[in-house]
C-alpha positions, 0 to 999 in steps of 0.5 A: 371654680365650677363648684363655687359658681354652682354654690352661688347660683343654685341657692339664688334660684330658691332663696333669692339673689342675696342668699349666697354672697360671693364672699360666703362662697369663697369662704366655703371653698377655703376656710370652711372646706379646711374645717370640714376636712379637719385640716383647718389647723394646717390650711384654709386661711393665710396665717403664720404657722399654716402651710401657705397654700396659695392660688394666684389668678391672672387679674387681666383675664378676659373672664374676670371682666368687667371689673367688680368685687374680687370675690365676685370675679373669682366665684362667677368668672374665674376659670382654671385657665386663669390660674397664674401661680400655685404654691403648696406649703409655700413651694411653687407648683405652677408658675406662669401657668406651667407645672414645675417640679412634678408631672401630672401623673404624680399629681393625679396619684397623690390626689387619689391617695389624699382622697382615700385618706380624707374619705377614711377620716370622714368615716370615723365619725 
């Protein structure tokens, strides 16, 4: 969430208030990120045949008020504490803000492994 806010606001300093719309930032954080990681055939968009990685954000969170465009609310207001549910490959990983099925140390270990694999893939070009 922090990186999305930075991407949206830093460009505005030099290029003006309309240079980086919230919908563009959200697309960069999802679809374009998957493309950059060469995983867009698996993730990045919600489509039949893809992994169904989904983050559900609490709509009634104080950080998302006043009501506005949904992308703007996420890019400029959302915070990790606003995450209500997370599904990875369609399986619940966070429900009602609580981890399910795995503990934090396992997630950290898998995250480090995934980064190593991604880093190696990026070096091949």
